[in-house]
C-alpha positions, 0 to 999 in steps of 0.5 A: 659707225657706233659711238659712245659718250661716257661721263665721270659719274659712270653714266654712259650713252651709246649712239652713232658717230656723226663727225670725225673718228677717234676720241674726244675728252672735255667738260660736257655742257649743254646749249639751249639754242635752237639755231646757230650750231656753227657759231657755237662750234666756232666760238673759242669760249667752248675750248675744252668742252663737249657741247650737247645741243638740246634742240632735237635736230641739228645740221638741217641748214648746213654750214656757211662761211659767213656764220663762223665766229673764228677760223675753226671749230674750238669745241672738244666734241659735239653731241646731238639727238638727230644729225641732219644729213641734208643742208637745206640752205642756199648759203651753205657750202656743205653739210654739218657732218662734212664740216665736222669731219674736215676739222677733226671734231668727234661727234655723237648722235642718236642719243637721248639728249633730253635725258643727258641734259637732265643729268647735267642739270641735276648733278652739274656739268661733268667731265666726259669722253666721246669715242667712236667704234667699239669702245669699252664704257668702263674704260671711258668712264675712267678716262673721263675721271682723269681729265683736268677740271675746268677750275684752275684751267688757263685755256686762253693761251690756246685760243688767243692770237699770236701777235697783234693785228688790225681787224680791218686787215683780216675781216672776212668779206663774207661775214660783213656781207651777212651782217648787212643781210641780217639787218644789223646796221648800227643806230648811229656811227661814231662822229669819227673813226674811234681807236679801240685796243682789244684783248683777245681772250678768245674773241668772237668775230661778230664782236669785232664786226659790231665794233667796226660797224659802229665806227671803231678801228679795232686793234687786237692784242694777244691775251698776254700782251702787257697793258703798256702795249695797248696804251701805246696805241693811245686808244679811245677805248679798251675792250675785253673779250670773251674766252674759255676756262677759269678767269681766276687762273688768268693772273697775268690778264687780271694784273694787266686789266688792273693797270688799264683800269688806272688809265681812266679810259673807257672800257667794255668787257664781255663774258670772260672779259667781264669776269676778269674785270670783276677780279681786277677791281677787287671782286671774286668769281665762282663756278656755276653748277651747269652754267648758262649756254643758249640764245634765249636767256632773260636778263633784267636791266636794273636801271630801266626795269626792262628784260632783254633776251640774251645769248649766253655762254659761261660757266663762271660768274662774278660774286656780287657780295665781293664787289667793292662799294664803287662798283654797281651791279646793273644786270641780273639773270632772271633764272638764278639771280646771278650777276649779268653786268656791272658798272664802275661809279667813278670810272668809265668802265662797264661789262656784261656777262652775256653776249650783246653781239649775239651770233647766235641769238637775239639783238636785244642787247646791241645797245651796249655797243652804242653805250661804249661808243658814247663813253668814248666820244664823251672822253 
């Protein structure tokens, strides 16, 4: 079946349907990962976005239960150059196409993703629509222009949990088995099990797996839960998760995190959690032209001078000039110099913009979980 992708600037691409039939609308972005498409599909941070994979072939190893980062795909749509019809992987339980159809994800293949990526890098990410069947490009362009912009959008409410839960009660066994198979055992576990209260802004399962592997009992709370609910747990530490949308639109989360900062407990934020923490301590955020999405982005640790290759997925960043004097920038992106991490100088809180839990991606930054562990034990 034919399919068409149209962007708000009038650009459009004709290809073939590679997933469910119908139409999908969202912000069109690109991801430079060569592997890990299932983790990308199931990352809640991609809610509201049509993801273009820059690797030329996607789907060759199918999909496997242990590779999911949440219960279902969250992308608005999916774009590929070539969609593999085969699943060459003993762990797979089906092909990528079967998976996309089963979950109702509209996808397009056989288009020039290199040309599309160049457009998005030059003009910036744009709103777009994928439609299968006989679609009129002009009508799709008009539909793309009517899509709400990412700026000002609260997408967290659509991906957060509906009630608090303990991760150990929900953890999928397959994912834990795969963790051991991939050699991700921690350098050192906590002396005793530590209690962590985590805000779910769209949390990835591998974050929870890594905290658990380091000896933490993680209790997950909905994004709108008041700070007092987390503090009532008497946690050893507080965690702020990744998630989708504009951090500045999450005024309720910013207020709650500001209250948690005053509790003087160790706190660790990742991605959207990093941005929310930046806003809570008095900083500001801004939207990047085309964002950072992929598993091969270099970040410099300013304290050691070391460069780590990181997994990233974000379209907003913290403005370093807006941070107060008691907050120190710790990591910088080597592509564009944007802030990738900061630490408070008088309180035990720190955060990073990238994903130390990887999935997909390298494990260079897994040491950050160790630092969080040590800050809790010190307290």
